[in-house]
N, CA, C and O atoms as a MOPAC input file, in Angstrom:
PM7 MOZYME 1SCF
protein

 N    -23.73000 1    17.75700 1     1.97200 1
 C    -22.60000 1    18.43600 1     1.36800 1
 C    -21.51200 1    17.25000 1     1.19600 1
 O    -21.32000 1    16.39900 1     2.06600 1
 N    -20.86300 1    17.30100 1     0.03200 1
 C    -19.85800 1    16.33400 1    -0.25400 1
 C    -18.58900 1    17.01900 1     0.00000 1
 O    -18.29600 1    18.10200 1    -0.50800 1
 N    -17.78300 1    16.29900 1     0.86900 1
 C    -16.38200 1    16.82900 1     1.05200 1
 C    -15.34600 1    15.89500 1     0.43300 1
 O    -15.56600 1    14.68400 1     0.43000 1
 N    -14.30700 1    16.35900 1    -0.05500 1
 C    -13.25100 1    15.37500 1    -0.55300 1
 C    -11.88200 1    15.99600 1    -0.07400 1
 O    -11.62000 1    17.19400 1    -0.17100 1
 N    -11.13900 1    15.15200 1     0.39200 1
 C     -9.82600 1    15.52800 1     0.72700 1
 C     -8.73700 1    14.69500 1    -0.03400 1
 O     -9.01500 1    13.62300 1    -0.57200 1
 N     -7.49000 1    15.24300 1    -0.04700 1
 C     -6.59700 1    14.60300 1    -0.82200 1
 C     -6.22600 1    13.14300 1    -0.39500 1
 O     -5.86600 1    12.29200 1    -1.20800 1
 N     -6.34100 1    12.93500 1     0.89900 1
 C     -5.92200 1    11.65200 1     1.54700 1
 C     -7.01500 1    10.69900 1     1.75300 1
 O     -6.78600 1     9.50400 1     1.94300 1
 N     -8.27700 1    11.22300 1     1.71900 1
 C     -9.38600 1    10.29000 1     2.12200 1
 C    -10.36600 1    10.11200 1     0.90100 1
 O    -10.34100 1    10.89600 1    -0.04700 1
 N    -11.20400 1     9.07600 1     0.96800 1
 C    -12.17800 1     8.89200 1    -0.10300 1
 C    -13.25800 1     9.94900 1     0.02400 1
 O    -13.28600 1    10.68200 1     1.01200 1
 N    -14.14500 1    10.04500 1    -0.95100 1
 C    -15.18200 1    10.99000 1    -0.93200 1
 C    -16.12300 1    10.61000 1     0.27500 1
 O    -16.39400 1     9.43900 1     0.54200 1
 N    -16.56800 1    11.61700 1     0.93700 1
 C    -17.51300 1    11.41300 1     2.12700 1
 C    -18.68500 1    12.31900 1     2.03400 1
 O    -18.64900 1    13.32600 1     1.32700 1
 N    -19.69200 1    11.99200 1     2.71000 1
 C    -20.90900 1    12.86400 1     2.81400 1
 C    -21.25000 1    13.12600 1     4.28900 1
 O    -21.17500 1    12.25600 1     5.15600 1
 N    -21.59400 1    14.27000 1     4.48400 1
 C    -22.02800 1    14.69700 1     5.87800 1
 C    -22.55100 1    16.14200 1     5.87400 1
 O    -22.78200 1    16.77200 1     4.84200 1
 N    -22.71300 1    16.59800 1     7.10100 1
 C    -23.18200 1    18.01800 1     7.30200 1
 C    -22.13300 1    18.86600 1     7.85400 1
 O    -21.11700 1    18.37600 1     8.34700 1
 N    -22.33700 1    20.09400 1     7.79300 1
 C    -21.34800 1    20.94800 1     8.47400 1
 C    -21.27500 1    20.72700 1    10.00700 1
 O    -22.30800 1    20.52000 1    10.64400 1
 N    -20.14100 1    20.76800 1    10.56100 1
 C    -20.01000 1    20.42800 1    12.02600 1
 C    -19.88200 1    18.97100 1    12.40900 1
 O    -19.81500 1    18.63300 1    13.59100 1
 N    -19.84800 1    18.09500 1    11.39100 1
 C    -19.78100 1    16.66700 1    11.73600 1
 C    -18.38500 1    16.50400 1    12.20600 1
 O    -17.43400 1    17.00400 1    11.60500 1
 N    -18.26700 1    15.76600 1    13.33700 1
 C    -16.89600 1    15.50900 1    13.88700 1
 C    -16.18900 1    14.39200 1    13.08500 1
 O    -14.97100 1    14.44100 1    12.91700 1
 N    -16.96800 1    13.35000 1    12.57000 1
 C    -16.32200 1    12.38000 1    11.70700 1
 C    -17.12400 1    12.11100 1    10.55200 1
 O    -18.29000 1    11.74200 1    10.69200 1
 N    -16.56200 1    12.27500 1     9.32400 1
 C    -17.36300 1    12.16500 1     8.11400 1
 C    -17.77900 1    10.72300 1     7.99300 1
 O    -17.05500 1     9.83200 1     8.43900 1
 N    -18.99200 1    10.45700 1     7.36700 1
 C    -19.52700 1     9.05200 1     7.07400 1
 C    -18.78300 1     8.46900 1     5.87800 1
 O    -18.75300 1     9.12300 1     4.83500 1
 N    -18.18100 1     7.28200 1     5.95900 1
 C    -17.56400 1     6.67300 1     4.82900 1
 C    -18.49300 1     6.53100 1     3.67200 1
 O    -19.68500 1     6.30200 1     3.87700 1
 N    -18.02700 1     6.64900 1     2.49900 1
 C    -18.86600 1     6.48500 1     1.30300 1
 C    -18.52600 1     5.23600 1     0.72200 1
 O    -17.43600 1     4.70600 1     0.94000 1
 N    -19.54200 1     4.65600 1    -0.12400 1
 C    -19.45300 1     3.47200 1    -0.89400 1
 C    -18.28700 1     3.74600 1    -1.95700 1
 O    -18.02700 1     4.88200 1    -2.35200 1
 N    -17.67700 1     2.71400 1    -2.33900 1
 C    -16.61700 1     2.79100 1    -3.36100 1
 C    -16.64100 1     1.57200 1    -4.17700 1
 O    -17.14200 1     0.53400 1    -3.74300 1
 N    -16.08000 1     1.66800 1    -5.42800 1
 C    -15.90700 1     0.49300 1    -6.21300 1
 C    -14.72900 1    -0.28600 1    -5.79900 1
 O    -13.60200 1     0.20900 1    -5.80200 1
 N    -14.96600 1    -1.46800 1    -5.45200 1
 C    -13.93900 1    -2.39200 1    -4.89600 1
 C    -13.21500 1    -3.12000 1    -6.05800 1
 O    -12.00000 1    -3.31900 1    -6.08000 1
 N    -14.09900 1    -3.49700 1    -7.03000 1
 C    -13.62000 1    -4.35800 1    -8.20300 1
 C    -14.67500 1    -4.28700 1    -9.25200 1
 O    -15.84300 1    -3.99100 1    -9.00100 1
 N    -14.21700 1    -4.57100 1   -10.44000 1
 C    -15.06000 1    -4.78000 1   -11.62000 1
 C    -15.10200 1    -6.22200 1   -11.85000 1
 O    -14.06000 1    -6.87700 1   -11.81400 1
 N    -16.29200 1    -6.78500 1   -12.09300 1
 C    -16.41300 1    -8.25200 1   -12.18000 1
 C    -17.16900 1    -8.40100 1   -13.60000 1
 O    -17.79900 1    -7.47000 1   -14.10000 1
 N    -17.03800 1    -9.65600 1   -14.18500 1
 C    -17.68700 1    -9.93500 1   -15.50100 1
 C    -18.69700 1   -10.96600 1   -15.25100 1
 O    -18.47800 1   -11.89500 1   -14.47300 1
 N    -19.84200 1   -10.82000 1   -15.91500 1
 C    -20.92700 1   -11.71800 1   -15.91700 1
 C    -20.70200 1   -12.82300 1   -17.08800 1
 O    -20.62200 1   -12.47200 1   -18.26500 1
 N    -20.61500 1   -14.06300 1   -16.71900 1
 C    -20.25000 1   -14.99600 1   -17.78500 1
 C    -21.57200 1   -15.46400 1   -18.57300 1
 O    -22.68000 1   -15.03000 1   -18.26000 1
 N    -21.39500 1   -16.27600 1   -19.49900 1
 C    -22.49900 1   -16.78000 1   -20.37800 1
 C    -23.57400 1   -17.46100 1   -19.53400 1
 O    -24.73400 1   -17.47600 1   -19.94600 1
 N    -23.22300 1   -18.05800 1   -18.30600 1
 C    -24.26600 1   -18.72600 1   -17.49900 1
 C    -24.89500 1   -17.79800 1   -16.51100 1
 O    -25.76500 1   -18.21600 1   -15.74700 1
 N    -24.48700 1   -16.54000 1   -16.49400 1
 C    -24.98200 1   -15.50300 1   -15.60700 1
 C    -24.26900 1   -15.53600 1   -14.27500 1
 O    -24.78500 1   -15.00500 1   -13.29100 1
 N    -23.13400 1   -16.12600 1   -14.21500 1
 C    -22.35500 1   -16.15600 1   -12.87000 1
 C    -21.23700 1   -14.97700 1   -12.92500 1
 O    -20.74200 1   -14.49100 1   -13.94100 1
 N    -20.99100 1   -14.67400 1   -11.69200 1
 C    -19.79600 1   -13.76600 1   -11.47100 1
 C    -18.80500 1   -14.44000 1   -10.45900 1
 O    -19.15500 1   -15.31200 1    -9.66400 1
 N    -17.60700 1   -13.97300 1   -10.56500 1
 C    -16.61200 1   -14.44300 1    -9.64400 1
 C    -16.16900 1   -13.26700 1    -8.75600 1
 O    -15.66900 1   -12.26600 1    -9.27000 1
 N    -16.33900 1   -13.37400 1    -7.49200 1
 C    -15.89300 1   -12.30000 1    -6.58400 1
 C    -14.38100 1   -12.52100 1    -6.27200 1
 O    -13.92800 1   -13.57300 1    -5.82100 1
 N    -13.66300 1   -11.41800 1    -6.56300 1
 C    -12.18700 1   -11.61100 1    -6.32300 1
 C    -11.90400 1   -11.99300 1    -4.85800 1
 O    -12.64700 1   -11.64800 1    -3.94000 1
 N    -10.75700 1   -12.74400 1    -4.68800 1
 C    -10.38500 1   -13.28700 1    -3.37300 1
 C    -10.21800 1   -12.32000 1    -2.33300 1
 O    -10.61900 1   -12.53400 1    -1.18900 1
 N     -9.57900 1   -11.14500 1    -2.72000 1
 C     -9.41700 1   -10.05100 1    -1.78200 1
 C    -10.73500 1    -9.54500 1    -1.26400 1
 O    -10.82700 1    -9.26000 1    -0.07000 1
 N    -11.75500 1    -9.41400 1    -2.06600 1
 C    -13.08600 1    -8.99700 1    -1.66000 1
 C    -13.74100 1   -10.08600 1    -0.70300 1
 O    -14.29500 1    -9.80100 1     0.35900 1
 N    -13.61400 1   -11.28300 1    -1.18300 1
 C    -14.26400 1   -12.41200 1    -0.29500 1
 C    -13.48700 1   -12.42700 1     1.08700 1
 O    -14.13300 1   -12.60100 1     2.12000 1
 N    -12.22000 1   -12.26200 1     1.12600 1
 C    -11.53400 1   -12.18100 1     2.44000 1
 C    -11.95100 1   -11.00400 1     3.21300 1
 O    -12.24400 1   -11.12000 1     4.40300 1
 N    -11.99500 1    -9.86900 1     2.59400 1
 C    -12.39500 1    -8.64600 1     3.28900 1
 C    -13.84400 1    -8.68700 1     3.89700 1
 O    -14.12500 1    -8.18000 1     4.98300 1
 N    -14.73100 1    -9.34300 1     3.08300 1
 C    -16.14200 1    -9.46100 1     3.52200 1
 C    -16.36400 1   -10.68600 1     4.43500 1
 O    -17.45100 1   -10.87100 1     4.98300 1
 N    -15.33700 1   -11.50300 1     4.58400 1
 C    -15.44800 1   -12.67300 1     5.50000 1
 C    -16.34600 1   -13.71500 1     4.80000 1
 O    -17.11300 1   -14.40800 1     5.46800 1
 N    -16.25100 1   -13.83300 1     3.41600 1
 C    -17.05800 1   -14.85600 1     2.68900 1
 C    -16.23500 1   -16.14300 1     2.53900 1
 O    -15.01400 1   -16.13700 1     2.38800 1
 N    -17.02600 1   -17.29200 1     2.59300 1
 C    -16.29500 1   -18.50300 1     2.32000 1
 C    -17.33000 1   -19.38800 1     1.51600 1
 O    -18.54100 1   -19.17000 1     1.55400 1
 N    -16.77600 1   -20.35300 1     0.82300 1
 C    -17.53200 1   -21.29800 1     0.02500 1
 C    -18.70800 1   -21.78900 1     0.81600 1
 O    -18.57800 1   -22.18600 1     1.97400 1
 N    -19.90200 1   -21.75800 1     0.15800 1
 C    -21.08700 1   -22.24100 1     0.80700 1
 C    -21.95800 1   -21.03900 1     1.43200 1
 O    -23.16200 1   -21.20700 1     1.62500 1
 N    -21.38600 1   -19.94500 1     1.71100 1
 C    -22.18100 1   -18.87100 1     2.34400 1
 C    -23.23400 1   -18.50900 1     1.39400 1
 O    -23.08900 1   -18.52900 1     0.17200 1
 N    -24.39200 1   -18.14900 1     2.06800 1
 C    -25.58400 1   -17.68800 1     1.38700 1
 C    -25.52900 1   -16.19100 1     1.40000 1
 O    -25.16500 1   -15.53900 1     2.37900 1
 N    -25.94300 1   -15.64500 1     0.16600 1
 C    -25.88900 1   -14.07900 1     0.05300 1
 C    -27.39200 1   -13.75100 1    -0.38200 1
 O    -28.04600 1   -14.43000 1    -1.17400 1
 N    -27.82800 1   -12.60100 1     0.26400 1
 C    -29.21700 1   -12.08700 1    -0.14300 1
 C    -28.85900 1   -11.03600 1    -1.24400 1
 O    -27.95700 1   -10.21800 1    -1.06300 1
 N    -29.58600 1   -11.08700 1    -2.37300 1
 C    -29.53200 1   -10.17600 1    -3.48600 1
 C    -30.53900 1    -9.16700 1    -3.23200 1
 O    -31.71500 1    -9.52800 1    -3.19600 1
 N    -30.22800 1    -7.91400 1    -3.04500 1
 C    -31.24100 1    -6.85000 1    -2.88300 1
 C    -31.09800 1    -5.95200 1    -4.17700 1
 O    -30.03000 1    -5.46300 1    -4.54500 1
 N    -32.24900 1    -5.80600 1    -4.78300 1
 C    -32.34500 1    -5.00100 1    -5.92000 1
 C    -33.08900 1    -3.69100 1    -5.65600 1
 O    -34.17700 1    -3.68800 1    -5.07900 1
 N    -32.49700 1    -2.59500 1    -6.07900 1
 C    -33.18000 1    -1.30000 1    -5.94700 1
 C    -33.57800 1    -0.78300 1    -7.29600 1
 O    -32.79300 1    -0.75600 1    -8.24400 1
 N    -34.87400 1    -0.35600 1    -7.35700 1
 C    -35.39400 1    -0.05100 1    -8.70100 1
 C    -35.48000 1     1.42100 1    -8.84400 1
 O    -35.59600 1     2.14300 1    -7.85400 1
 N    -35.42800 1     1.87100 1   -10.01700 1
 C    -35.54600 1     3.24000 1   -10.44100 1
 C    -36.50200 1     3.25000 1   -11.69600 1
 O    -36.09500 1     2.87700 1   -12.79700 1
 N    -37.73700 1     3.67600 1   -11.49200 1
 C    -38.70000 1     3.45000 1   -12.54500 1
 C    -39.02400 1     2.01800 1   -12.82100 1
 O    -39.43000 1     1.30700 1   -11.90100 1
 N    -38.87100 1     1.55400 1   -14.02300 1
 C    -39.15000 1     0.18800 1   -14.26800 1
 C    -37.82900 1    -0.67700 1   -14.48500 1
 O    -37.85800 1    -1.78300 1   -15.02300 1
 N    -36.75500 1    -0.11200 1   -14.05100 1
 C    -35.43900 1    -0.80500 1   -14.16900 1
 C    -34.79300 1    -0.93300 1   -12.78600 1
 O    -35.02200 1    -0.15500 1   -11.86000 1
 N    -33.93500 1    -2.02000 1   -12.72800 1
 C    -33.19700 1    -2.17300 1   -11.56200 1
 C    -31.91000 1    -1.30100 1   -11.70900 1
 O    -31.20700 1    -1.42700 1   -12.71200 1
 N    -31.61200 1    -0.45600 1   -10.76000 1
 C    -30.52000 1     0.52600 1   -10.81100 1
 C    -29.41500 1     0.08300 1   -10.02300 1
 O    -28.30100 1     0.49500 1   -10.34500 1
 N    -29.54200 1    -0.76700 1    -8.94200 1
 C    -28.46700 1    -1.13700 1    -8.13600 1
 C    -28.72900 1    -2.54100 1    -7.53800 1
 O    -29.85100 1    -2.87400 1    -7.15700 1
 N    -27.71700 1    -3.29600 1    -7.47700 1
 C    -27.85100 1    -4.65900 1    -6.86900 1
 C    -26.86000 1    -4.73300 1    -5.65600 1
 O    -25.71100 1    -4.32800 1    -5.83100 1
 N    -27.19300 1    -5.16500 1    -4.58800 1
 C    -26.37200 1    -5.21500 1    -3.36000 1
 C    -26.45300 1    -6.74400 1    -2.90600 1
 O    -27.48600 1    -7.41300 1    -2.90500 1
 N    -25.22800 1    -7.16600 1    -2.53400 1
 C    -25.15500 1    -8.52800 1    -1.82200 1
 C    -24.84200 1    -8.31800 1    -0.36400 1
 O    -24.05100 1    -7.45100 1     0.00600 1
 N    -25.49900 1    -9.15600 1     0.48600 1
 C    -25.42000 1    -9.14500 1     1.90100 1
 C    -25.40800 1   -10.53600 1     2.33400 1
 O    -26.16400 1   -11.35600 1     1.81300 1
 N    -24.54200 1   -10.86200 1     3.31200 1
 C    -24.54500 1   -12.18600 1     3.83400 1
 C    -25.85900 1   -12.40600 1     4.38400 1
 O    -26.39000 1   -11.57600 1     5.12200 1
 N    -26.46600 1   -13.62200 1     4.01500 1
 C    -27.88800 1   -13.81800 1     4.38600 1
 C    -28.07100 1   -13.91900 1     5.97600 1
 O    -29.13500 1   -13.52500 1     6.45400 1
 N    -27.12200 1   -14.40700 1     6.76700 1
 C    -27.31500 1   -14.49800 1     8.20700 1
 C    -27.25700 1   -13.09900 1     8.66600 1
 O    -28.06500 1   -12.74700 1     9.52500 1
 N    -26.35000 1   -12.20700 1     8.16900 1
 C    -26.33500 1   -10.75200 1     8.70900 1
 C    -27.63400 1   -10.06700 1     8.32400 1
 O    -28.19000 1    -9.31000 1     9.12100 1
 N    -28.10300 1   -10.30400 1     7.18000 1
 C    -29.44900 1    -9.69200 1     6.68000 1
 C    -30.51100 1   -10.14200 1     7.62700 1
 O    -31.30700 1    -9.32000 1     8.07900 1
 N    -30.56900 1   -11.44700 1     7.96200 1
 C    -31.69300 1   -11.86600 1     8.84000 1
 C    -31.49400 1   -11.30300 1    10.21000 1
 O    -32.47000 1   -10.93800 1    10.86700 1
 N    -30.27100 1   -11.21400 1    10.67300 1
 C    -30.20000 1   -10.59000 1    11.98700 1
 C    -30.53400 1    -9.14500 1    12.00400 1
 O    -31.17700 1    -8.70600 1    12.95800 1
 N    -30.15700 1    -8.35900 1    11.03300 1
 C    -30.53700 1    -6.98300 1    10.88000 1
 C    -32.05800 1    -6.81500 1    10.88800 1
 O    -32.62400 1    -5.96300 1    11.57200 1
 N    -32.71000 1    -7.72000 1    10.05000 1
 C    -34.20500 1    -7.66200 1     9.94900 1
 C    -34.84800 1    -7.97300 1    11.30600 1
 O    -35.81800 1    -7.32200 1    11.69400 1
 N    -34.32700 1    -8.93700 1    12.00500 1
 C    -34.85400 1    -9.28400 1    13.37400 1
 C    -34.70800 1    -8.02700 1    14.32600 1
 O    -35.63800 1    -7.70400 1    15.06500 1
 N    -33.57900 1    -7.36700 1    14.28900 1
 C    -33.30100 1    -6.29900 1    15.20800 1
 C    -34.19000 1    -5.08000 1    14.85100 1
 O    -34.56500 1    -4.28200 1    15.71000 1
 N    -34.49900 1    -4.98300 1    13.57500 1
 C    -35.33000 1    -3.82000 1    13.18600 1
 C    -36.85100 1    -4.13000 1    13.42000 1
 O    -37.60000 1    -3.26500 1    13.87400 1
 N    -37.28900 1    -5.40500 1    13.09100 1
 C    -38.64800 1    -5.66800 1    13.09200 1
 C    -39.09700 1    -6.26400 1    14.46200 1
 O    -40.29200 1    -6.20000 1    14.75000 1
 N    -38.22900 1    -6.82800 1    15.30700 1
 C    -38.52600 1    -7.45800 1    16.45900 1
 C    -39.31500 1    -6.54100 1    17.31300 1
 O    -40.41400 1    -6.91800 1    17.72000 1
 N    -38.80800 1    -5.25100 1    17.65300 1
 C    -39.56500 1    -4.32200 1    18.52800 1
 C    -40.93600 1    -4.01300 1    17.92400 1
 O    -41.89300 1    -3.86500 1    18.68500 1
 N    -41.08000 1    -3.91200 1    16.64900 1
 C    -42.41400 1    -3.55900 1    16.00500 1
 C    -43.33300 1    -4.72400 1    16.23000 1
 O    -44.48600 1    -4.55600 1    16.62600 1
 N    -42.79200 1    -5.97700 1    15.96200 1
 C    -43.76700 1    -7.14900 1    16.22900 1
 C    -44.17300 1    -7.19200 1    17.70000 1
 O    -45.32900 1    -7.49200 1    17.99700 1
 N    -43.32200 1    -6.92200 1    18.57000 1
 C    -43.62500 1    -7.05300 1    19.96500 1
 C    -44.64200 1    -5.95700 1    20.34400 1
 O    -45.53700 1    -6.20900 1    21.15000 1
 N    -44.51500 1    -4.76300 1    19.78000 1
 C    -45.61300 1    -3.74200 1    20.03300 1
 C    -46.88400 1    -4.16200 1    19.50900 1
 O    -47.90700 1    -3.93100 1    20.15400 1
 N    -46.92300 1    -4.77900 1    18.36100 1
 C    -48.17300 1    -5.18700 1    17.77900 1
 C    -48.86200 1    -6.36800 1    18.43900 1
 O    -50.06200 1    -6.57800 1    18.26300 1
 N    -48.07600 1    -7.15400 1    19.21700 1
 C    -48.70000 1    -8.27000 1    19.93600 1
 C    -49.12200 1    -7.81900 1    21.34600 1
 O    -49.85800 1    -8.53000 1    22.03000 1
 N    -48.69700 1    -6.74600 1    21.73400 1
 C    -49.07700 1    -6.24900 1    23.19800 1
 C    -50.47600 1    -5.70100 1    23.23100 1
 O    -50.94600 1    -5.26800 1    24.28300 1

């Protein structure tokens, strides 16, 4: 169920949820230049804790034969999340 209030961004949840789950939102529109590069606005870099030299993992989601969504994640955070998810599975397989 989608709930919308006057003061809050769009949220998704189920009836009886005590706290709605925050929804993704458009933070900025960026332009792809002739070299295929984009500039992330300073406000977004600051909010995401990004600094010069940080590595980002580009995750592509496909719909049919086309990419429908691109997501950027700090590479070290992505690696840590993968270790947290896959570590217990790897341990179970080696036991």
